[in-house]
CHARMM-style PDB file with segment names, atoms N, HN, CA, C and O in Angstrom:
ATOM      1  N   MET     1      -8.018  12.046  -1.508  1.00  0.00      PROA
ATOM      2  CA  MET     1      -8.367  10.874  -2.206  1.00  0.00      PROA
ATOM      3  C   MET     1      -9.729  10.547  -1.918  1.00  0.00      PROA
ATOM      4  O   MET     1      -9.934   9.991  -0.839  1.00  0.00      PROA
ATOM      5  N   SER     2     -10.716  10.783  -2.681  1.00  0.00      PROA
ATOM      6  HN  SER     2     -10.550  11.234  -3.558  1.00  0.00      PROA
ATOM      7  CA  SER     2     -12.171  10.686  -2.742  1.00  0.00      PROA
ATOM      8  C   SER     2     -12.688   9.682  -3.299  1.00  0.00      PROA
ATOM      9  O   SER     2     -12.516   9.434  -4.492  1.00  0.00      PROA
ATOM     10  N   ASN     3     -13.491   8.871  -2.402  1.00  0.00      PROA
ATOM     11  HN  ASN     3     -13.631   9.072  -1.433  1.00  0.00      PROA
ATOM     12  CA  ASN     3     -14.141   7.657  -3.518  1.00  0.00      PROA
ATOM     13  C   ASN     3     -12.780   6.635  -4.072  1.00  0.00      PROA
ATOM     14  O   ASN     3     -13.074   5.684  -4.796  1.00  0.00      PROA
ATOM     15  N   THR     4     -11.587   6.821  -3.777  1.00  0.00      PROA
ATOM     16  HN  THR     4     -11.348   7.594  -3.189  1.00  0.00      PROA
ATOM     17  CA  THR     4     -10.634   5.616  -4.445  1.00  0.00      PROA
ATOM     18  C   THR     4     -10.668   4.651  -3.535  1.00  0.00      PROA
ATOM     19  O   THR     4     -10.635   4.787  -2.312  1.00  0.00      PROA
ATOM     20  N   SER     5     -10.750   3.480  -4.278  1.00  0.00      PROA
ATOM     21  HN  SER     5     -10.777   3.370  -5.271  1.00  0.00      PROA
ATOM     22  CA  SER     5     -10.468   2.185  -3.502  1.00  0.00      PROA
ATOM     23  C   SER     5      -9.114   1.498  -4.240  1.00  0.00      PROA
ATOM     24  O   SER     5      -8.800   1.711  -5.411  1.00  0.00      PROA
ATOM     25  N   VAL     6      -8.578   0.863  -3.556  1.00  0.00      PROA
ATOM     26  HN  VAL     6      -8.833   0.690  -2.605  1.00  0.00      PROA
ATOM     27  CA  VAL     6      -7.405   0.647  -3.605  1.00  0.00      PROA
ATOM     28  C   VAL     6      -6.844  -1.144  -2.917  1.00  0.00      PROA
ATOM     29  O   VAL     6      -6.839  -1.435  -1.721  1.00  0.00      PROA
ATOM     30  N   LYS     7      -6.544  -1.825  -3.750  1.00  0.00      PROA
ATOM     31  HN  LYS     7      -6.548  -1.589  -4.721  1.00  0.00      PROA
ATOM     32  CA  LYS     7      -5.687  -3.330  -3.336  1.00  0.00      PROA
ATOM     33  C   LYS     7      -5.256  -3.262  -2.426  1.00  0.00      PROA
ATOM     34  O   LYS     7      -4.814  -2.121  -2.291  1.00  0.00      PROA
ATOM     35  N   TYR     8      -4.968  -4.229  -1.061  1.00  0.00      PROA
ATOM     36  HN  TYR     8      -5.327  -5.156  -1.171  1.00  0.00      PROA
ATOM     37  CA  TYR     8      -3.905  -4.166  -0.482  1.00  0.00      PROA
ATOM     38  C   TYR     8      -3.775  -5.706  -0.084  1.00  0.00      PROA
ATOM     39  O   TYR     8      -4.656  -6.549  -0.254  1.00  0.00      PROA
ATOM     40  N   THR     9      -2.706  -5.886   0.392  1.00  0.00      PROA
ATOM     41  HN  THR     9      -1.991  -5.201   0.530  1.00  0.00      PROA
ATOM     42  CA  THR     9      -2.412  -7.690   0.940  1.00  0.00      PROA
ATOM     43  C   THR     9      -2.007  -7.130   2.725  1.00  0.00      PROA
ATOM     44  O   THR     9      -1.652  -6.021   3.125  1.00  0.00      PROA
ATOM     45  N   PHE    10      -2.170  -8.007   3.237  1.00  0.00      PROA
ATOM     46  HN  PHE    10      -2.459  -8.907   2.912  1.00  0.00      PROA
ATOM     47  CA  PHE    10      -2.309  -7.969   4.700  1.00  0.00      PROA
ATOM     48  C   PHE    10      -2.322  -9.402   5.753  1.00  0.00      PROA
ATOM     49  O   PHE    10      -3.083 -10.311   5.424  1.00  0.00      PROA
ATOM     50  N   TRP    11      -1.587  -9.544   6.832  1.00  0.00      PROA
ATOM     51  HN  TRP    11      -0.969  -8.805   7.099  1.00  0.00      PROA
ATOM     52  CA  TRP    11      -1.455 -10.514   7.337  1.00  0.00      PROA
ATOM     53  C   TRP    11      -1.103 -10.184   8.923  1.00  0.00      PROA
ATOM     54  O   TRP    11      -0.636  -9.097   9.263  1.00  0.00      PROA
ATOM     55  N   LYS    12      -1.313 -10.980   9.608  1.00  0.00      PROA
ATOM     56  HN  LYS    12      -1.693 -11.863   9.332  1.00  0.00      PROA
ATOM     57  CA  LYS    12      -0.874 -10.942  11.045  1.00  0.00      PROA
ATOM     58  C   LYS    12       0.329 -12.048  11.193  1.00  0.00      PROA
ATOM     59  O   LYS    12       0.422 -13.222  10.835  1.00  0.00      PROA
ATOM     60  N   ASP    13       1.188 -11.169  11.865  1.00  0.00      PROA
ATOM     61  HN  ASP    13       1.113 -10.216  12.156  1.00  0.00      PROA
ATOM     62  CA  ASP    13       2.375 -11.999  12.225  1.00  0.00      PROA
ATOM     63  C   ASP    13       2.783 -11.596  13.833  1.00  0.00      PROA
ATOM     64  O   ASP    13       3.282 -10.549  14.243  1.00  0.00      PROA
ATOM     65  N   GLU    14       2.357 -12.898  14.640  1.00  0.00      PROA
ATOM     66  HN  GLU    14       1.951 -13.749  14.306  1.00  0.00      PROA
ATOM     67  CA  GLU    14       2.792 -12.437  16.220  1.00  0.00      PROA
ATOM     68  C   GLU    14       1.876 -11.223  16.456  1.00  0.00      PROA
ATOM     69  O   GLU    14       0.686 -11.257  16.141  1.00  0.00      PROA
ATOM     70  N   ASN    15       2.366 -10.324  16.926  1.00  0.00      PROA
ATOM     71  HN  ASN    15       3.332 -10.296  17.181  1.00  0.00      PROA
ATOM     72  CA  ASN    15       1.892  -9.283  17.540  1.00  0.00      PROA
ATOM     73  C   ASN    15       1.549  -8.229  16.838  1.00  0.00      PROA
ATOM     74  O   ASN    15       0.759  -7.436  17.351  1.00  0.00      PROA
ATOM     75  N   MET    16       2.035  -8.000  15.586  1.00  0.00      PROA
ATOM     76  HN  MET    16       2.676  -8.645  15.169  1.00  0.00      PROA
ATOM     77  CA  MET    16       1.983  -6.921  14.383  1.00  0.00      PROA
ATOM     78  C   MET    16       1.326  -7.389  13.079  1.00  0.00      PROA
ATOM     79  O   MET    16       1.659  -8.381  12.432  1.00  0.00      PROA
ATOM     80  N   TRP    17      -0.116  -6.121  12.656  1.00  0.00      PROA
ATOM     81  HN  TRP    17      -0.386  -5.315  13.182  1.00  0.00      PROA
ATOM     82  CA  TRP    17      -0.366  -6.299  11.340  1.00  0.00      PROA
ATOM     83  C   TRP    17       0.438  -5.930  10.330  1.00  0.00      PROA
ATOM     84  O   TRP    17       0.970  -4.823  10.422  1.00  0.00      PROA
ATOM     85  N   LEU    18       0.703  -6.755   9.164  1.00  0.00      PROA
ATOM     86  HN  LEU    18       0.270  -7.653   9.089  1.00  0.00      PROA
ATOM     87  CA  LEU    18       2.024  -6.364   8.304  1.00  0.00      PROA
ATOM     88  C   LEU    18       1.243  -6.160   6.889  1.00  0.00      PROA
ATOM     89  O   LEU    18       0.631  -7.173   6.547  1.00  0.00      PROA
ATOM     90  N   GLY    19       1.137  -5.032   5.978  1.00  0.00      PROA
ATOM     91  HN  GLY    19       1.634  -4.209   6.255  1.00  0.00      PROA
ATOM     92  CA  GLY    19       0.811  -5.195   4.748  1.00  0.00      PROA
ATOM     93  C   GLY    19       1.691  -4.036   3.808  1.00  0.00      PROA
ATOM     94  O   GLY    19       2.668  -3.353   4.116  1.00  0.00      PROA
ATOM     95  N   TYR    20       0.766  -4.143   2.303  1.00  0.00      PROA
ATOM     96  HN  TYR    20      -0.027  -4.698   2.052  1.00  0.00      PROA
ATOM     97  CA  TYR    20       1.530  -3.233   1.621  1.00  0.00      PROA
ATOM     98  C   TYR    20       0.146  -3.173   0.632  1.00  0.00      PROA
ATOM     99  O   TYR    20      -0.722  -4.046   0.631  1.00  0.00      PROA
ATOM    100  N   LEU    21       0.138  -2.187  -0.043  1.00  0.00      PROA
ATOM    101  HN  LEU    21       0.844  -1.478  -0.042  1.00  0.00      PROA
ATOM    102  CA  LEU    21      -0.487  -1.654  -1.676  1.00  0.00      PROA
ATOM    103  C   LEU    21       0.109  -2.784  -2.618  1.00  0.00      PROA
ATOM    104  O   LEU    21       1.278  -3.052  -2.897  1.00  0.00      PROA
ATOM    105  N   ASP    22      -0.987  -3.308  -2.979  1.00  0.00      PROA
ATOM    106  HN  ASP    22      -1.937  -3.091  -2.752  1.00  0.00      PROA
ATOM    107  CA  ASP    22      -0.900  -4.180  -4.410  1.00  0.00      PROA
ATOM    108  C   ASP    22      -0.090  -3.501  -5.306  1.00  0.00      PROA
ATOM    109  O   ASP    22       0.978  -3.936  -5.738  1.00  0.00      PROA
ATOM    110  N   GLU    23      -0.743  -2.123  -5.669  1.00  0.00      PROA
ATOM    111  HN  GLU    23      -1.610  -1.770  -5.319  1.00  0.00      PROA
ATOM    112  CA  GLU    23       0.418  -1.643  -6.680  1.00  0.00      PROA
ATOM    113  C   GLU    23       1.435  -1.446  -6.447  1.00  0.00      PROA
ATOM    114  O   GLU    23       2.161  -1.260  -7.424  1.00  0.00      PROA
ATOM    115  N   PHE    24       2.108  -1.365  -4.985  1.00  0.00      PROA
ATOM    116  HN  PHE    24       1.518  -1.517  -4.192  1.00  0.00      PROA
ATOM    117  CA  PHE    24       3.282  -0.795  -4.422  1.00  0.00      PROA
ATOM    118  C   PHE    24       3.917  -1.618  -3.656  1.00  0.00      PROA
ATOM    119  O   PHE    24       4.308  -1.139  -2.592  1.00  0.00      PROA
ATOM    120  N   PRO    25       4.219  -3.062  -3.925  1.00  0.00      PROA
ATOM    121  CA  PRO    25       4.781  -3.693  -2.753  1.00  0.00      PROA
ATOM    122  C   PRO    25       5.768  -3.425  -2.322  1.00  0.00      PROA
ATOM    123  O   PRO    25       6.007  -4.084  -1.310  1.00  0.00      PROA
ATOM    124  N   ASP    26       6.873  -2.425  -2.718  1.00  0.00      PROA
ATOM    125  HN  ASP    26       6.679  -1.890  -3.540  1.00  0.00      PROA
ATOM    126  CA  ASP    26       8.185  -2.114  -2.046  1.00  0.00      PROA
ATOM    127  C   ASP    26       7.951  -1.533  -0.723  1.00  0.00      PROA
ATOM    128  O   ASP    26       8.820  -1.433   0.144  1.00  0.00      PROA
ATOM    129  N   TYR    27       6.914  -1.211  -0.626  1.00  0.00      PROA
ATOM    130  HN  TYR    27       6.208  -1.293  -1.329  1.00  0.00      PROA
ATOM    131  CA  TYR    27       6.630   0.174   0.607  1.00  0.00      PROA
ATOM    132  C   TYR    27       5.742  -0.977   1.571  1.00  0.00      PROA
ATOM    133  O   TYR    27       4.514  -1.062   1.552  1.00  0.00      PROA
ATOM    134  N   LEU    28       6.480  -1.664   2.244  1.00  0.00      PROA
ATOM    135  HN  LEU    28       7.477  -1.594   2.259  1.00  0.00      PROA
ATOM    136  CA  LEU    28       5.970  -2.810   3.516  1.00  0.00      PROA
ATOM    137  C   LEU    28       5.237  -1.751   4.870  1.00  0.00      PROA
ATOM    138  O   LEU    28       5.725  -0.672   5.208  1.00  0.00      PROA
ATOM    139  N   THR    29       4.350  -2.195   5.311  1.00  0.00      PROA
ATOM    140  HN  THR    29       3.953  -3.071   5.036  1.00  0.00      PROA
ATOM    141  CA  THR    29       4.130  -1.040   6.337  1.00  0.00      PROA
ATOM    142  C   THR    29       3.673  -1.949   7.275  1.00  0.00      PROA
ATOM    143  O   THR    29       3.468  -3.097   6.881  1.00  0.00      PROA
ATOM    144  N   GLN    30       3.383  -1.554   8.935  1.00  0.00      PROA
ATOM    145  HN  GLN    30       3.549  -0.622   9.255  1.00  0.00      PROA
ATOM    146  CA  GLN    30       2.686  -2.296   9.823  1.00  0.00      PROA
ATOM    147  C   GLN    30       1.907  -1.435  10.883  1.00  0.00      PROA
ATOM    148  O   GLN    30       1.988  -0.210  10.977  1.00  0.00      PROA
ATOM    149  N   GLY    31       1.166  -2.233  11.639  1.00  0.00      PROA
ATOM    150  HN  GLY    31       1.100  -3.228  11.563  1.00  0.00      PROA
ATOM    151  CA  GLY    31       0.760  -1.596  13.001  1.00  0.00      PROA
ATOM    152  C   GLY    31       0.329  -2.240  14.115  1.00  0.00      PROA
ATOM    153  O   GLY    31       0.054  -3.403  13.820  1.00  0.00      PROA
ATOM    154  N   GLU    32       0.184  -2.051  15.036  1.00  0.00      PROA
ATOM    155  HN  GLU    32       0.408  -1.107  15.276  1.00  0.00      PROA
ATOM    156  CA  GLU    32      -0.351  -2.642  15.916  1.00  0.00      PROA
ATOM    157  C   GLU    32      -1.846  -3.528  16.008  1.00  0.00      PROA
ATOM    158  O   GLU    32      -2.208  -4.529  16.627  1.00  0.00      PROA
ATOM    159  N   THR    33      -2.479  -2.598  15.058  1.00  0.00      PROA
ATOM    160  HN  THR    33      -2.185  -1.785  14.556  1.00  0.00      PROA
ATOM    161  CA  THR    33      -3.980  -3.248  15.412  1.00  0.00      PROA
ATOM    162  C   THR    33      -4.360  -3.094  13.787  1.00  0.00      PROA
ATOM    163  O   THR    33      -3.651  -2.241  13.254  1.00  0.00      PROA
ATOM    164  N   GLU    34      -5.314  -3.722  12.889  1.00  0.00      PROA
ATOM    165  HN  GLU    34      -5.891  -4.414  13.322  1.00  0.00      PROA
ATOM    166  CA  GLU    34      -5.771  -3.500  11.863  1.00  0.00      PROA
ATOM    167  C   GLU    34      -6.265  -2.093  11.433  1.00  0.00      PROA
ATOM    168  O   GLU    34      -6.303  -1.869  10.223  1.00  0.00      PROA
ATOM    169  N   GLU    35      -6.592  -1.263  12.175  1.00  0.00      PROA
ATOM    170  HN  GLU    35      -6.561  -1.445  13.157  1.00  0.00      PROA
ATOM    171  CA  GLU    35      -7.018  -0.378  11.743  1.00  0.00      PROA
ATOM    172  C   GLU    35      -5.563   0.503  11.492  1.00  0.00      PROA
ATOM    173  O   GLU    35      -5.419   1.006  10.378  1.00  0.00      PROA
ATOM    174  N   GLU    36      -4.606   0.671  12.405  1.00  0.00      PROA
ATOM    175  HN  GLU    36      -4.723   0.262  13.310  1.00  0.00      PROA
ATOM    176  CA  GLU    36      -3.831   1.526  12.346  1.00  0.00      PROA
ATOM    177  C   GLU    36      -2.389   0.976  11.166  1.00  0.00      PROA
ATOM    178  O   GLU    36      -1.344   1.576  10.915  1.00  0.00      PROA
ATOM    179  N   LEU    37      -2.899  -0.388  10.640  1.00  0.00      PROA
ATOM    180  HN  LEU    37      -3.748  -0.876  10.843  1.00  0.00      PROA
ATOM    181  CA  LEU    37      -2.431  -0.700   9.253  1.00  0.00      PROA
ATOM    182  C   LEU    37      -2.895  -0.035   8.350  1.00  0.00      PROA
ATOM    183  O   LEU    37      -2.182   0.678   7.644  1.00  0.00      PROA
ATOM    184  N   MET    38      -4.271  -0.152   8.191  1.00  0.00      PROA
ATOM    185  HN  MET    38      -4.850  -0.731   8.764  1.00  0.00      PROA
ATOM    186  CA  MET    38      -5.145   0.451   7.146  1.00  0.00      PROA
ATOM    187  C   MET    38      -4.777   2.067   6.881  1.00  0.00      PROA
ATOM    188  O   MET    38      -4.534   2.669   5.835  1.00  0.00      PROA
ATOM    189  N   GLU    39      -4.840   2.517   8.300  1.00  0.00      PROA
ATOM    190  HN  GLU    39      -5.037   2.028   9.149  1.00  0.00      PROA
ATOM    191  CA  GLU    39      -4.251   3.946   8.296  1.00  0.00      PROA
ATOM    192  C   GLU    39      -2.910   4.559   7.725  1.00  0.00      PROA
ATOM    193  O   GLU    39      -2.920   5.608   7.081  1.00  0.00      PROA
ATOM    194  N   ASN    40      -1.565   3.731   8.041  1.00  0.00      PROA
ATOM    195  HN  ASN    40      -1.557   2.879   8.564  1.00  0.00      PROA
ATOM    196  CA  ASN    40      -0.562   3.289   7.394  1.00  0.00      PROA
ATOM    197  C   ASN    40      -0.586   3.026   6.168  1.00  0.00      PROA
ATOM    198  O   ASN    40       0.450   3.471   5.675  1.00  0.00      PROA
ATOM    199  N   LEU    41      -1.219   2.537   5.408  1.00  0.00      PROA
ATOM    200  HN  LEU    41      -2.060   2.175   5.808  1.00  0.00      PROA
ATOM    201  CA  LEU    41      -1.580   2.355   3.932  1.00  0.00      PROA
ATOM    202  C   LEU    41      -1.926   3.026   3.347  1.00  0.00      PROA
ATOM    203  O   LEU    41      -1.722   2.928   2.137  1.00  0.00      PROA
ATOM    204  N   ILE    42      -2.789   4.293   3.985  1.00  0.00      PROA
ATOM    205  HN  ILE    42      -2.955   4.372   4.968  1.00  0.00      PROA
ATOM    206  CA  ILE    42      -3.626   5.448   3.323  1.00  0.00      PROA
ATOM    207  C   ILE    42      -2.324   6.330   3.028  1.00  0.00      PROA
ATOM    208  O   ILE    42      -2.059   6.667   1.874  1.00  0.00      PROA
ATOM    209  N   ASP    43      -1.672   6.623   3.912  1.00  0.00      PROA
ATOM    210  HN  ASP    43      -1.887   6.350   4.849  1.00  0.00      PROA
ATOM    211  CA  ASP    43      -0.196   7.314   4.561  1.00  0.00      PROA
ATOM    212  C   ASP    43       0.561   7.031   3.017  1.00  0.00      PROA
ATOM    213  O   ASP    43       0.909   7.800   2.121  1.00  0.00      PROA
ATOM    214  N   ILE    44       0.620   5.770   3.153  1.00  0.00      PROA
ATOM    215  HN  ILE    44       0.338   5.145   3.880  1.00  0.00      PROA
ATOM    216  CA  ILE    44       1.751   5.212   2.016  1.00  0.00      PROA
ATOM    217  C   ILE    44       1.246   5.662   0.196  1.00  0.00      PROA
ATOM    218  O   ILE    44       1.884   5.993  -0.803  1.00  0.00      PROA
ATOM    219  N   TYR    45      -0.314   5.428   0.526  1.00  0.00      PROA
ATOM    220  HN  TYR    45      -0.832   5.159   1.338  1.00  0.00      PROA
ATOM    221  CA  TYR    45      -0.692   5.857  -1.059  1.00  0.00      PROA
ATOM    222  C   TYR    45      -0.612   7.367  -1.495  1.00  0.00      PROA
ATOM    223  O   TYR    45      -0.344   7.834  -2.601  1.00  0.00      PROA
ATOM    224  N   LYS    46      -0.963   8.083  -0.151  1.00  0.00      PROA
ATOM    225  HN  LYS    46      -1.181   7.703   0.748  1.00  0.00      PROA
ATOM    226  CA  LYS    46      -0.646   9.511  -0.368  1.00  0.00      PROA
ATOM    227  C   LYS    46       0.514   9.948  -1.063  1.00  0.00      PROA
ATOM    228  O   LYS    46       0.436  10.501  -2.160  1.00  0.00      PROA
ATOM    229  N   GLU    47       1.677   9.707  -0.427  1.00  0.00      PROA
ATOM    230  HN  GLU    47       1.741   9.258   0.465  1.00  0.00      PROA
ATOM    231  CA  GLU    47       3.212   9.748  -0.518  1.00  0.00      PROA
ATOM    232  C   GLU    47       3.640   9.148  -1.871  1.00  0.00      PROA
ATOM    233  O   GLU    47       4.399   9.852  -2.537  1.00  0.00      PROA
ATOM    234  N   VAL    48       3.249   7.881  -2.416  1.00  0.00      PROA
ATOM    235  HN  VAL    48       2.633   7.308  -1.875  1.00  0.00      PROA
ATOM    236  CA  VAL    48       3.452   7.478  -3.807  1.00  0.00      PROA
ATOM    237  C   VAL    48       2.944   8.351  -4.711  1.00  0.00      PROA
ATOM    238  O   VAL    48       3.591   8.848  -5.633  1.00  0.00      PROA
ATOM    239  N   ASN    49       1.810   8.547  -4.470  1.00  0.00      PROA
ATOM    240  HN  ASN    49       1.285   8.144  -3.721  1.00  0.00      PROA
ATOM    241  CA  ASN    49       1.186   9.598  -5.360  1.00  0.00      PROA
ATOM    242  C   ASN    49       1.237  11.000  -5.580  1.00  0.00      PROA
ATOM    243  O   ASN    49       0.622  11.590  -6.468  1.00  0.00      PROA
ATOM    244  N   SER    50       2.225  11.669  -4.479  1.00  0.00      PROA
ATOM    245  HN  SER    50       2.725  11.190  -3.758  1.00  0.00      PROA
ATOM    246  CA  SER    50       2.053  12.824  -4.484  1.00  0.00      PROA
ATOM    247  C   SER    50       3.558  13.567  -5.494  1.00  0.00      PROA
ATOM    248  O   SER    50       3.831  14.748  -5.710  1.00  0.00      PROA
ATOM    249  N   ALA    51       4.125  12.561  -5.833  1.00  0.00      PROA
ATOM    250  HN  ALA    51       3.903  11.602  -5.658  1.00  0.00      PROA
ATOM    251  CA  ALA    51       5.528  12.697  -6.265  1.00  0.00      PROA
ATOM    252  C   ALA    51       6.847  13.199  -5.312  1.00  0.00      PROA
ATOM    253  O   ALA    51       8.019  13.435  -5.605  1.00  0.00      PROA
ATOM    254  N   ARG    52       6.287  13.235  -4.359  1.00  0.00      PROA
ATOM    255  HN  ARG    52       5.335  13.043  -4.121  1.00  0.00      PROA
ATOM    256  CA  ARG    52       7.557  13.198  -3.722  1.00  0.00      PROA
ATOM    257  C   ARG    52       8.715  12.282  -3.326  1.00  0.00      PROA
ATOM    258  O   ARG    52       9.844  12.401  -2.850  1.00  0.00      PROA
ATOM    259  N   ILE    53       7.930  11.347  -3.732  1.00  0.00      PROA
ATOM    260  HN  ILE    53       7.013  11.250  -4.118  1.00  0.00      PROA
ATOM    261  CA  ILE    53       9.074  10.095  -3.530  1.00  0.00      PROA
ATOM    262  C   ILE    53       9.632   9.883  -5.148  1.00  0.00      PROA
ATOM    263  O   ILE    53       8.889   9.581  -6.081  1.00  0.00      PROA
ATOM    264  N   PRO    54      11.333  10.146  -5.275  1.00  0.00      PROA
ATOM    265  CA  PRO    54      11.478  10.546  -6.642  1.00  0.00      PROA
ATOM    266  C   PRO    54      11.581   9.012  -7.263  1.00  0.00      PROA
ATOM    267  O   PRO    54      12.011   9.337  -8.370  1.00  0.00      PROA
ATOM    268  N   VAL    55      11.510   7.928  -7.309  1.00  0.00      PROA
ATOM    269  HN  VAL    55      11.161   7.664  -6.410  1.00  0.00      PROA
ATOM    270  CA  VAL    55      11.504   6.763  -7.812  1.00  0.00      PROA
ATOM    271  C   VAL    55      10.561   5.797  -7.070  1.00  0.00      PROA
ATOM    272  O   VAL    55      10.721   5.239  -5.984  1.00  0.00      PROA
ATOM    273  N   VAL    56       9.337   5.735  -8.112  1.00  0.00      PROA
ATOM    274  HN  VAL    56       9.207   6.188  -8.994  1.00  0.00      PROA
ATOM    275  CA  VAL    56       8.402   4.372  -7.474  1.00  0.00      PROA
ATOM    276  C   VAL    56       8.099   3.430  -8.537  1.00  0.00      PROA
ATOM    277  O   VAL    56       8.057   3.712  -9.735  1.00  0.00      PROA
ATOM    278  N   ARG    57       7.930   2.506  -8.114  1.00  0.00      PROA
ATOM    279  HN  ARG    57       7.964   2.277  -7.141  1.00  0.00      PROA
ATOM    280  CA  ARG    57       7.886   0.964  -9.363  1.00  0.00      PROA
ATOM    281  C   ARG    57       6.440   0.783  -8.699  1.00  0.00      PROA
ATOM    282  O   ARG    57       5.928   0.572  -7.600  1.00  0.00      PROA
ATOM    283  N   ARG    58       5.927   1.099 -10.690  1.00  0.00      PROA
ATOM    284  HN  ARG    58       6.343   1.271 -11.583  1.00  0.00      PROA
ATOM    285  CA  ARG    58       4.633   0.578 -10.257  1.00  0.00      PROA
ATOM    286  C   ARG    58       4.199  -0.564 -11.224  1.00  0.00      PROA
ATOM    287  O   ARG    58       4.750  -0.795 -12.300  1.00  0.00      PROA
ATOM    288  N   HSD    59       2.941  -1.380 -10.607  1.00  0.00      PROA
ATOM    289  HN  HSD    59       2.494  -1.192  -9.733  1.00  0.00      PROA
ATOM    290  CA  HSD    59       2.930  -2.357 -11.637  1.00  0.00      PROA
ATOM    291  C   HSD    59       1.792  -2.055 -12.477  1.00  0.00      PROA
ATOM    292  O   HSD    59       0.934  -1.249 -12.117  1.00  0.00      PROA
ATOM    293  N   GLY    60       1.747  -2.713 -13.661  1.00  0.00      PROA
ATOM    294  HN  GLY    60       2.444  -3.367 -13.954  1.00  0.00      PROA
ATOM    295  CA  GLY    60       0.510  -2.303 -14.670  1.00  0.00      PROA
ATOM    296  C   GLY    60       0.057  -4.126 -14.941  1.00  0.00      PROA
ATOM    297  O   GLY    60       0.429  -5.202 -14.473  1.00  0.00      PROA
ATOM    298  N   GLU    61      -0.759  -3.744 -15.779  1.00  0.00      PROA
ATOM    299  HN  GLU    61      -1.061  -2.870 -16.159  1.00  0.00      PROA
ATOM    300  CA  GLU    61      -1.154  -5.014 -16.831  1.00  0.00      PROA
ATOM    301  C   GLU    61      -1.397  -4.949 -18.284  1.00  0.00      PROA
ATOM    302  O   GLU    61      -2.132  -4.188 -18.913  1.00  0.00      PROA
ATOM    303  N   LEU    62      -0.696  -5.817 -18.653  1.00  0.00      PROA
ATOM    304  HN  LEU    62      -0.099  -6.435 -18.142  1.00  0.00      PROA
ATOM    305  CA  LEU    62      -0.133  -5.893 -20.614  1.00  0.00      PROA
ATOM    306  C   LEU    62      -1.434  -6.883 -21.028  1.00  0.00      PROA
ATOM    307  O   LEU    62      -1.725  -7.801 -20.261  1.00  0.00      PROA
ATOM    308  N   HSD    63      -2.174  -6.678 -22.211  1.00  0.00      PROA
ATOM    309  HN  HSD    63      -1.938  -5.933 -22.834  1.00  0.00      PROA
ATOM    310  CA  HSD    63      -3.051  -7.370 -22.681  1.00  0.00      PROA
ATOM    311  C   HSD    63      -2.511  -7.506 -24.035  1.00  0.00      PROA
ATOM    312  O   HSD    63      -2.205  -6.536 -24.728  1.00  0.00      PROA
ATOM    313  N   VAL    64      -2.390  -8.838 -24.434  1.00  0.00      PROA
ATOM    314  HN  VAL    64      -2.639  -9.626 -23.872  1.00  0.00      PROA
ATOM    315  CA  VAL    64      -1.912  -9.628 -25.599  1.00  0.00      PROA
ATOM    316  C   VAL    64      -2.653 -10.337 -26.502  1.00  0.00      PROA
ATOM    317  O   VAL    64      -3.033 -11.489 -26.293  1.00  0.00      PROA
ATOM    318  N   ALA    65      -2.941  -9.533 -27.774  1.00  0.00      PROA
ATOM    319  HN  ALA    65      -2.632  -8.598 -27.943  1.00  0.00      PROA
ATOM    320  CA  ALA    65      -3.501 -10.415 -28.372  1.00  0.00      PROA
ATOM    321  C   ALA    65      -2.521 -11.585 -29.266  1.00  0.00      PROA
ATOM    322  OT1 ALA    65      -3.065 -12.498 -29.888  1.00  0.00      PROA
TER     323      ALA     65
END
């Protein structure tokens, strides 16, 4: 994953940081620190793009004229 930029959404809920990759909102993860959350998000990115997960819902953008 060299120089790839991926958007994500995150928030703090009590003592845990929660978040998901914007393209893959079905895969919510957490971490005790914001850094741990980001590591977990990177792991999810690698997993969903490795084809090891059989069914991955993706988001796209449709341009209609």
